[in-house]
Structures are given as C-alpha cells and as structure tokens.
C-alpha positions in Angstrom: 0.0 0.0 0.0 1.1 3.6 -0.6 2.4 5.7 2.2 3.1 9.4 1.8 5.8 9.2 4.5 7.6 5.9 3.6 7.3 6.4 -0.2 8.8 9.9 -0.2 12.6 9.6 -0.2 13.1 13.3 0.2 10.9 13.5 3.3 12.9 10.6 4.7 16.1 12.4 3.9 15.0 15.5 5.8 13.5 13.5 8.7 16.9 11.8 9.2 18.8 15.1 9.1 16.7 16.9 11.6 18.7 18.5 14.4 16.0 19.1 17.0 17.9 17.9 20.1 17.6 21.3 21.9 14.0 21.9 20.8 12.8 18.4 21.8 14.6 18.6 25.2 12.9 21.9 26.0 9.5 20.6 24.8 9.9 17.5 27.0 11.2 19.3 30.1 14.5 17.5 29.7 12.5 14.3 29.3 11.0 14.6 32.8 7.6 14.2 31.2 8.4 10.5 30.7 7.9 10.1 34.5 4.3 11.2 34.2 3.1 10.1 30.7 3.7 6.6 29.4 3.9 7.8 25.8 6.5 10.5 26.5 10.0 9.8 25.2 12.9 9.1 27.6 15.6 10.6 25.2 16.0 12.2 21.8 16.3 8.9 19.9 13.1 7.7 21.6 11.4 10.9 20.6 12.4 10.5 16.9 11.2 7.0 16.9 7.8 8.1 18.3 7.6 10.7 15.6 8.4 8.2 12.9 5.6 5.8 14.1 3.1 8.6 14.0 4.2 9.7 10.5 3.8 6.2 9.2 0.1 6.4 10.4 -0.3 9.9 8.8 1.3 8.7 5.6 -1.0 5.7 5.4 -4.1 7.8 6.1 -3.1 10.5 3.6 -2.4 8.1 0.8 -5.1 5.5 1.3 -8.0 7.3 2.9 -7.8 11.1 2.4 -6.4 11.2 -1.2 -9.0 8.8 -2.7 -11.8 11.0 -1.3 -10.3 14.3 -2.5 -12.0 14.4 -5.9 -15.4 13.9 -4.4 -14.8 16.4 -1.7 -13.8 18.9 -4.4 -17.0 18.1 -6.4 -19.4 18.1 -3.4 -17.8 21.1 -1.8 -19.1 22.8 1.4 -22.8 23.5 1.8 -24.4 26.5 3.5 -28.1 26.7 4.4 -29.8 29.1 6.8 -26.5 29.9 8.5 -25.4 26.3 8.9 -22.2 25.0 7.2 -21.8 21.4 6.3 -18.6 19.8 5.3 -18.5 17.3 2.3 -19.0 13.7 3.4 -15.4 12.9 2.6 -14.2 15.7 4.8 -16.3 14.6 7.7 -14.9 11.1 7.3 -11.3 12.4 7.1 -11.8 14.4 10.3 -13.3 11.4 12.1 -10.3 9.2 11.2 -7.8 11.8 12.1 -9.5 12.3 15.5 -9.6 8.5 16.1 -5.8 8.5 15.4 -5.4 11.2 18.1 -3.9 13.6 15.4 -6.0 16.7 16.0 -3.9 17.9 18.9 -0.4 17.1 17.6 1.2 20.3 18.9 -0.7 20.7 22.1 0.6 19.5 25.5 -0.1 16.0 26.8 -1.8 17.4 29.9 -4.7 18.5 27.6 -4.6 15.3 25.5 -2.2 16.3 22.8 0.9 14.7 21.4 3.4 17.5 22.3 5.0 17.5 18.9 7.5 20.1 17.9 6.3 22.5 15.2 8.7 21.1 12.6 7.3 17.6 13.1 3.8 19.0 12.8 4.6 20.7 9.6 5.8 17.4 8.1 2.4 16.0 8.9 0.7 19.0 7.3 2.7 18.5 4.1 1.5 14.9 3.8 -2.1 15.8 4.5 -1.9 18.7 2.0 -0.6 16.3 -0.7 -3.6 14.2 -0.2 -6.2 17.0 -0.1 -5.1 20.6 0.2 -8.5 21.8 1.4 -8.3 19.5 4.4 -5.1 21.3 5.5 -7.3 24.3 6.1 -9.0 22.4 9.0 -6.3 20.0 10.2 -3.7 22.7 9.9 -5.5 25.1 12.2 -4.2 23.4 15.3 -2.3 26.7 15.8 -5.5 28.3 17.0 -5.4 26.0 20.1 -1.7 26.7 20.4 -2.3 30.5 20.5 -4.6 30.0 23.4 -2.0 27.8 25.1 0.7 30.4 24.7 -1.1 33.6 25.5 -4.3 32.5 27.4 -4.5 31.6 31.1 -4.8 28.2 32.6 -8.5 28.3 33.0 -8.9 29.1 29.3 -6.4 26.3 28.4 -8.4 23.7 30.4 -11.7 25.0 28.8 -10.6 25.0 25.2 -7.7 22.7 24.5 -8.9 19.2 25.4 -11.7 19.4 22.8 -9.2 20.5 20.2 -7.2 17.4 20.9 -10.2 15.1 20.6 -11.3 16.7 17.4 -14.7 17.8 18.9 -13.7 21.4 18.2 -12.1 22.9 15.2 -10.9 26.5 15.2 -10.7 29.6 13.1 -8.6 32.8 13.3 -11.0 35.7 12.6 -8.8 38.6 11.5 -9.9 39.9 8.1 -12.7 42.3 7.5 -14.3 43.9 4.4 -12.1 47.0 4.8 -9.2 45.3 6.6 -7.4 42.6 4.6 -3.6 42.8 4.8 -4.0 46.1 6.7 -5.1 44.6 10.0 -4.5 48.0 11.8 -7.8 49.0 10.1 -9.9 46.3 12.0 -13.1 47.8 13.2 -15.0 44.9 14.9 -15.9 46.2 18.3 -15.1 44.5 21.6 -16.8 46.1 24.6 -17.5 45.2 28.3 -20.6 45.3 30.3 -20.8 46.6 33.9 -19.6 43.2 35.2 -16.5 43.2 33.0 -17.7 40.6 30.6 -16.5 41.1 27.0 -18.7 41.0 23.9 -18.0 41.2 20.2 -20.0 43.1 17.6 -19.3 43.5 13.9 -18.4 41.6 10.7 -15.4 39.4 9.6 -14.8 38.2 6.0 -12.8 35.6 4.2 -12.5 33.5 7.4 -11.1 30.1 6.8 -13.1 27.4 8.6 -15.2 30.3 10.0 -17.8 27.7 11.0 -15.3 26.3 13.6 -16.5 25.8 17.1 -13.8 28.1 18.6 -13.0 31.4 17.1 -10.0 33.5 18.0 -10.9 37.1 17.0 -8.9 40.3 16.6 -11.1 43.2 17.7 -10.9 46.8 18.6 -11.1 47.0 22.4 -10.0 50.6 22.9 -12.7 53.1 21.8 -11.4 56.0 19.7 -8.3 54.3 18.5 -7.5 53.7 14.8 -4.3 51.8 14.8 -2.9 48.4 15.9 -2.4 49.6 19.5 -6.2 49.6 20.0 -6.6 45.9 19.1 -6.9 42.9 21.4 -7.4 39.2 20.9 -10.4 37.3 22.1 -11.7 33.7 22.1 -15.4 32.8 21.7 -17.7 30.0 20.7 -19.2 30.0 17.2 -22.5 28.9 18.6 -22.9 32.1 20.7 -24.4 34.9 18.6 -22.1 34.2 15.6 -24.0 34.0 12.3 -22.3 32.6 9.1 -23.9 35.0 6.7 -22.5 33.3 3.6 -19.7 31.1 2.3 -17.5 32.1 -0.7 -17.8 30.3 -4.0 -14.1 29.8 -4.6 -11.9 28.8 -7.5 -10.3 26.0 -5.4 -9.9 24.3 -2.0 -13.6 23.5 -2.2 -13.5 21.3 0.9 -12.6 24.3 3.1 -15.4 26.8 4.0 -14.4 30.5 3.7 -17.0 32.4 5.7 -18.4 35.8 6.3 -19.3 36.1 10.0 -21.6 38.4 11.8 -20.9 38.8 15.6 -24.1 39.8 17.4 -23.0 40.8 20.9 -21.1 37.5 21.2 -19.7 36.7 24.7 -15.9 36.4 24.5 -12.8 36.0 26.7 -9.8 38.3 26.5 -6.7 36.3 25.5 -3.6 37.7 27.2 -3.4 41.5 27.7 -5.4 44.3 26.2 -3.8 46.2 23.3 -1.4 43.4 22.4 -3.8 41.6 19.9 -2.0 42.7 16.8 1.4 44.0 17.8 2.3 40.8 19.7 -0.2 37.9 19.4 -1.2 38.0 15.7 2.4 38.8 14.6 3.6 35.8 16.6 0.9 33.6 14.9 2.1 34.8 11.5 5.3 32.8 11.8 3.3 29.6 11.9 0.6 30.8 9.4 3.2 31.5 6.8 4.8 28.1 7.3 1.4 26.3 7.3 0.5 27.7 3.9 4.1 26.8 2.7 3.5 23.2 3.8 0.2 23.3 1.9 2.0 24.5 -1.2 4.7 21.9 -0.8 2.1 19.1 -0.5 0.3 20.3 -3.6 3.6 20.6 -5.5 4.5 17.0 -4.6 1.1 15.7 -5.7 1.4 17.6 -9.0 4.9 16.3 -9.7 3.8 12.7 -9.1 0.8 13.1 -11.4 2.9 14.6 -14.1 5.6 11.9 -13.8 3.1 9.1 -13.9 1.2 10.5 -16.9 4.4 11.2 -18.8 5.4 7.5 -18.4 2.0 6.2 -19.4 1.2 8.5 -22.3 2.4 7.1 -25.6 2.9 9.4 -28.6 4.8 8.5 -31.8 5.3 4.9 -30.4 7.1 6.0 -27.2 6.2 7.6 -23.8 6.3 11.3 -23.8 8.6 10.9 -20.7 11.4 10.1 -23.2 11.0 13.5 -25.1 13.7 15.9 -23.9 11.3 18.8 -23.8 9.1 16.9 -21.4 11.8 15.3 -19.3 13.5 18.6 -18.8 10.3 20.1 -17.3 10.0 17.1 -15.0 13.7 17.4 -13.9 13.1 21.1 -13.2 10.0 20.3 -11.2 11.9 17.8 -9.1 14.8 20.1 -8.5 12.4 22.9 -7.5 10.5 20.5 -5.2 13.6 19.4 -3.4 15.1 22.8 -3.0 11.8 24.0 -1.6 11.7 21.2 0.9 15.2 22.1 2.1 14.2 25.7 2.6 10.9 24.7 4.2 12.4 22.5 7.0 15.1 25.0 7.7 12.4 27.6 8.1 10.3 25.4 10.3 13.3 24.6 12.6 13.9 28.3 12.9 10.4 28.8 14.2 10.8 25.9 16.6 14.0 27.3 18.0 12.5 30.8 18.5 9.4 29.5 20.3 11.2 27.0 22.5 13.7 29.7 23.6 10.8 31.9 24.5 9.3 29.1 26.6 12.6 28.4 28.3 13.0 32.1 29.2 9.5 32.2 30.7 10.2 29.1 32.7 13.5 30.5 34.0 11.7 33.7 35.0 9.1 31.8 36.9 11.9 29.9 38.7 13.8 33.1 39.5 16.8 32.1 37.4 18.9 34.3 35.1 18.0 34.6 31.5 21.0 36.7 30.4 22.6 34.0 28.4 19.3 33.3 26.5 18.3 36.9 25.5 20.9 37.2 22.7 20.1 33.7 21.5 16.4 34.6 21.3 17.1 37.8 19.5 19.1 36.0 16.8 16.6 33.2 16.5 13.8 35.7 16.1 15.7 37.6 13.4 16.4 34.4 11.4 12.8 33.2 11.7 11.7 36.7 10.7 13.6 36.3 7.4 13.0 32.6 6.7 9.3 32.5 7.2 8.3 35.1 4.6 11.1 33.9 2.3 9.8 30.4 2.5 6.2 31.4 1.8 7.2 33.6 -1.1 9.3 30.9 -2.8 7.2 27.8 -2.1 3.8 29.3 -3.0 5.1 30.8 -6.2 6.7 27.5 -7.0 3.5 25.6 -6.4 1.8 27.7 -9.0 4.6 27.0 -11.5 4.8 23.3 -10.8 1.1 22.7 -11.1 1.1 24.8 -14.3 3.8 22.6 -15.8 2.1 19.4 -14.5 -1.1 20.4 -16.3 0.9 21.3 -19.4 2.5 17.8 -19.5 -1.0 16.4 -19.4 -2.0 18.4 -22.4 -5.7 18.8 -23.1 -6.6 16.0 -20.7 -5.1 18.0 -17.8 -7.7 20.7 -18.4 -10.5 18.2 -17.7 -12.0 17.6 -14.3 -11.5 13.9 -14.5 -7.8 14.4 -14.0 -6.4 15.3 -10.6 -4.0 17.9 -11.9 -6.8 20.2 -12.8 -7.8 20.4 -9.1 -4.2 20.8 -8.0 -3.8 23.8 -10.3 -6.9 25.4 -8.8 -5.9 24.6 -5.2 -2.4 26.0 -5.7 -3.6 29.4 -6.8 -4.7 30.6 -3.3 -1.4 29.8 -1.6 0.4 32.9 -2.8 -2.5 35.1 -1.8 -3.8 34.2 1.6 -1.8 34.7 4.9 -0.1 37.5 3.0 0.4 37.8 -0.7 3.8 37.2 -2.3 4.2 41.0 -2.5 3.7 41.3 1.2 6.2 38.5 1.9 8.8 40.6 0.0 7.9 43.6 2.2 8.3 41.3 5.3 11.7 40.0 4.2 13.4 43.1 2.8 14.4 44.6 6.1 16.4 41.5 7.0 17.9 41.4 3.6 18.9 45.1 3.7 20.6 44.5 7.1 22.2 41.3 5.7 21.3 39.4 8.9 23.0 36.2 7.7 26.3 37.9 6.9 28.3 35.9 9.4 26.7 32.7 8.3 27.6 33.4 4.6 31.1 34.4 5.6 31.6 31.1 7.4 30.3 29.2 4.4 32.7 31.1 2.1 35.6 30.2 4.3 34.7 26.5 4.2 36.5 24.2 1.8 34.2 22.1 -0.4 35.8 19.2 -2.1 35.6 17.8 -5.7 32.9 19.2 -7.9 31.2 21.0 -5.0 34.1 23.5 -5.0 32.9 24.9 -8.3 29.4 25.4 -6.9 30.9 27.1 -3.8 32.7 29.5 -6.2 29.3 30.2 -7.9 27.7 31.1 -4.6 30.6 33.4 -3.8 29.9 35.1 -7.1 26.2 35.5 -6.3 27.2 36.8 -2.9 29.3 39.5 -4.5 26.6 40.4 -6.9 24.2 40.8 -4.0 26.6 43.0 -2.0 27.2 45.2 -5.1 23.5 45.6 -5.6 22.9 46.2 -2.0 25.4 49.1 -2.0 23.9 50.4 -5.2 20.4 50.6 -3.7 21.5 51.9 -0.2 23.8 54.5 -1.7 21.0 56.1 -3.7 19.2 56.9 -0.4 15.9 56.6 -2.3 13.2 54.7 -0.4 11.0 54.5 -3.4 13.7 52.9 -5.5 14.5 50.5 -2.6 10.9 49.4 -2.6 11.0 48.8 -6.3 14.3 46.8 -6.1 13.2 44.8 -3.0 11.9 41.8 -4.9 15.3 41.3 -6.8 17.3 41.8 -3.6 15.2 39.2 -1.7 15.5 36.8 -4.6 19.3 37.2 -4.6 19.4 36.5 -0.9 17.2 33.5 -1.4 19.7 32.0 -3.9 22.3 32.2 -1.2 20.2 30.7 1.6 19.0 27.8 -0.5 22.3 27.3 -2.3 24.3 26.7 0.8 21.6 24.4 2.2 21.8 22.3 -0.9 25.6 22.4 -0.9 25.8 21.1 2.6 23.2 18.4 1.8 25.3 17.4 -1.3 28.3 16.8 1.0 26.3 14.1 2.9 24.3 12.5 0.1 25.6 12.0 -3.4 22.0 12.0 -4.7 21.8 15.7 -3.8 24.8 16.7 -5.9 22.7 16.9 -9.0 20.0 19.0 -7.2 22.6 21.4 -5.9 24.4 21.6 -9.3 21.3 22.4 -11.3 19.9 24.9 -8.7 23.1 26.8 -8.1 24.1 27.1 -11.7 20.6 28.2 -12.6 20.6 30.7 -9.7 23.8 32.3 -10.9 22.2 32.9 -14.3 19.1 34.4 -12.6 21.2 36.5 -10.3 22.8 38.2 -13.3 19.3 39.1 -14.5 18.4 40.5 -11.0 21.5 42.7 -11.2 20.5 44.0 -14.6 17.0 44.8 -13.3 18.4 46.8 -10.4 21.3 48.5 -11.9 20.4 49.3 -15.5 17.3 51.3 -15.3 14.7 48.7 -15.9 12.6 50.0 -13.1 12.8 53.7 -14.0 9.3 53.6 -15.4 7.9 52.0 -12.3 8.9 55.0 -10.2 6.6 57.0 -12.4 3.9 54.4 -12.6 1.0 56.8 -11.8 1.9 59.0 -14.7 2.2 56.1 -17.1 -0.9 54.2 -16.0 -3.2 57.2 -15.8 -1.7 59.3 -18.6 
C-alpha cells in the first residue's frame, strides 16, 4: 500500500537530518515528562522513533484514505443553508479518522490530551495531508488556533478549550480579516466592549475567514474606543454557537472542501486572551510565523502531488510509439520540477526549525523567569533566533507558494488537453495552488516582510563562514558560484542603499530578496550534497541556474529597468 511518508525519499532524507535535540529537550522538560506520561520519550532517539511511528500512520491515512476522497470532496464542496455550514461527506470522514488516530492535537501538551510534537514535526504532517487534499489542511492545519490559546491564554482558558481541540470535537478559526481590513489589519473595526460586570462582547463583521464555522474562534477586535491603529486591538476567544452567524460562504476557485465564511458577531460573549492592546502587535504577529509556514506546507504538498501526477502521466502517455517521458522537452520540465520541489523542501524544513528554536527559547526564558533564574545567556540567542525566523518564514512562503503555481502549471501542461478536464487530478491541484500565494499575506507582502532582514544582511556571518569553508571535488565549483552570487548581492545592496531613495528601494526589493534566497538555499543544498551524493545533481542544477538568474536580477536593479515603475502613476493614468 502507498504511504506518503515511507514512499517519499526526500521527506525521509530530511527526517533523518533533523537536528532538533535542543527543541525536543525543552519541549519534553529535559525528558522529565516521561515520568508522568507513558507515551512521553525518555531521550532524543526515543522521541524521533515516536515521531516516525506517527508519521507512518499519517502517511497511510493520507495516501489510502484522504487522497482517494479528495476528488469527491472537491466536487461536493461545502454546503451552506440558513447559516449552517456542512462539510463534504469525505471531509467529515477524514476528520473522524484523524480524530480517532489522536492527530488533531499534535502540537498541544499532553496534559490536555495532545501529542506535544515540535512545530517542525507537525509541519511534516501538514505537508503529507496537503498532498492528499489541500483543502483538508485548512481544517487539520488550524491546530495553531489552540496553540495560540496555550501560549497567551490563562490556565482556565487552556483547560476549557484545549482538550476538545485534541479530541477533534472542536475545530478553530482565526477571525482577522474584515471587508475593509485585509492585509492592513490595523484597520480592523470589529468592536469589543465590556458590560458593567466586565464581561467582554463582540459586535461586527469578519470576512474571508477560513473554517469560520469552527466551534472556537480567535478574534482580533478593537477594544480601545477612539483608536484607529494596531495599539487599540486585542485578541479574544469565543464559541461560534454564541451569537455568531455565518452570513455566507464564498464560491471559490479551489480548495472547495474548506469553507471560507463571512461572519456576523451579534454581541457574542468572549474572553480576552492575554493583555489588552497586544492583539496585533504581539499575538497575531507571533501567529504569522506559523501561518506562513502552514501555507508553505500546503503549497509543498500540492507541488509533490502535481509532480507525481505529471511523472506518472508522462510515463504512461504514448505518442509516436514512445512515452512522452522520453522526449527531452518533457523530461526537462520534469527534472526542473523535481529540483524545485527538493530545494523547496530544504528551505521549508530549515524555516520550520527556525520557528521551533525561536518558540522554545521563548518558553525556556519564561520558565526561568518563573523559577527566578537568570535569562541573560538566552536573550541574545532569542534575538538572533527571532531575526532568522523573521527572514526565513516570509522567504519560505514567497518561494514555495510561487513554486506551487509554477509546478502545477507545468504538470497540467504535460497532461496536455486532458489535464484541463476535471477527470484528472492535476486540474484540481492547479486550482488549489492558486490561493497559496494570496492568503496569509500575498507574495508581494512577503517581500515587504523580508526586505528589512535582507537590507541588514542578517545572515552575513553565516555566509562568511560558508565562504571560508573548503568544499571538495565538484562542489568547490558550486561554492565558487555562490561566492559570485554573494558578491553580486553585495554590489546591488550598496547600489540601492547609496541612492538613499526609499521609493527605489521598494522597487528593487523583490530582486534583492531573490538574490538573498539563492544564497540561503544554495548553501543548504551544498551542505546536503556533501552528505548524500543524490543531492549533488540537485545542488548543481539549482546553483548554476541561480547564478544565471542572479545576473538578471542585477540587470534589473542597476540598468534602469525600473525607472518607469517609479513614475507608474503618470504612465498608468496618462
């Protein structure tokens, strides 16, 4: 039988290369949890073996249960009638089986019924589920809603909400977006007010809410009357049954198994999560690290599915008495898809580990504070970890979601006319991929999120260490290519900074971020190629291709290609 964990050699490669010793030790309280929970690991090797066993279950469910239902889920879609939302029959069955396997609380603590998985391990599960049915990720992948309550709520709230997340009785939604507040969350208007007893209530409208029919909603609302910016926003938890009306669901291009809802809050009782005024500037910004990675996992799963469909079709489709797989024009597309897929996965798991390290350091600092111990040695580490995660999460989402659109496009192209027909899976994958570089921040906003780190060259010391390292054999040539890309980046950076023109910097941002991305991914692949000869080809093709692309980026920045964009208003409205 198929298994999306055991059958995927690249996932196996990354699972074996994980360096999560520090993360797992913090999560497991230096393995003291094994004294209280029989399923808790006694050491790192035991933890990794536990993760492997769970992944084999998820891989089996994804390949043999969820994937076969995906076409019917897409066809049936989500139904809405008189304010009630009903999942497709296949989705209901998927959630039931995931719940029975105790997989709906993977990242939540054992004391509430969860599995206490690190974020990176959870993301591996999300990738596999997304490969089977991308729309299911938008329900299964919202476990972060519960984790937000765990991190910032009080113990009473954790006891109230988290156990039912773990059993699957409750699913969640993050209600942020409004009709006039999409990416600009500072413009949120939904009102949060208190009665004379101090009870909070919510009144207003939210739009484009993924799984907005969930039983538990975490809501960004304006708690400070008279304010108009992010400092007047707080975060609340409420039940969807209490005065929340699903006014409509959206009729979408793709991910039909996931409801996207418009919600009306009619004086809905709510609980404040954390402190007032920190809803956006702390809690939602913290959630964005995970949200970006979750959508990246979804994009990666879709990409893997599209590649597999294209490869299988190319081997089976006979033209001119031979499979189209043997035509160089087709095989070259497949090779490029495979290289892109593997470089994406390298970036993805590096990004996920950066989020894990950031969050576990935060937890360790809080624990030490409670114990009255010094945190001096951890503050600098956390600052660095936060900076790295702040770069890698938008970079990952930018690259993986754009790649998903390209890979599904090419997969459909290999299918020819048949790929345009709904009978073929690739048609659905192409539709599902399209949302990934839009929601949780468009690609353009990911560039905005990453450019500050790039301008400040926050990985400077990392790249300098890599440049000083001696790579042997054919890898030395690739190392030389990366040094050349590094020099091209530094020249462009100086060129942009020396102009002292913020408008030009904004225009050049995409090319600068892409240049930095070549270096991040290039060195990841180079190090992987040192340990596995199979990765040499991947590194070679990616790095040589990146050098060619880097030269184009330089031309765009330095040779006036963007001069017209600086006067776009005059051109577009002239």
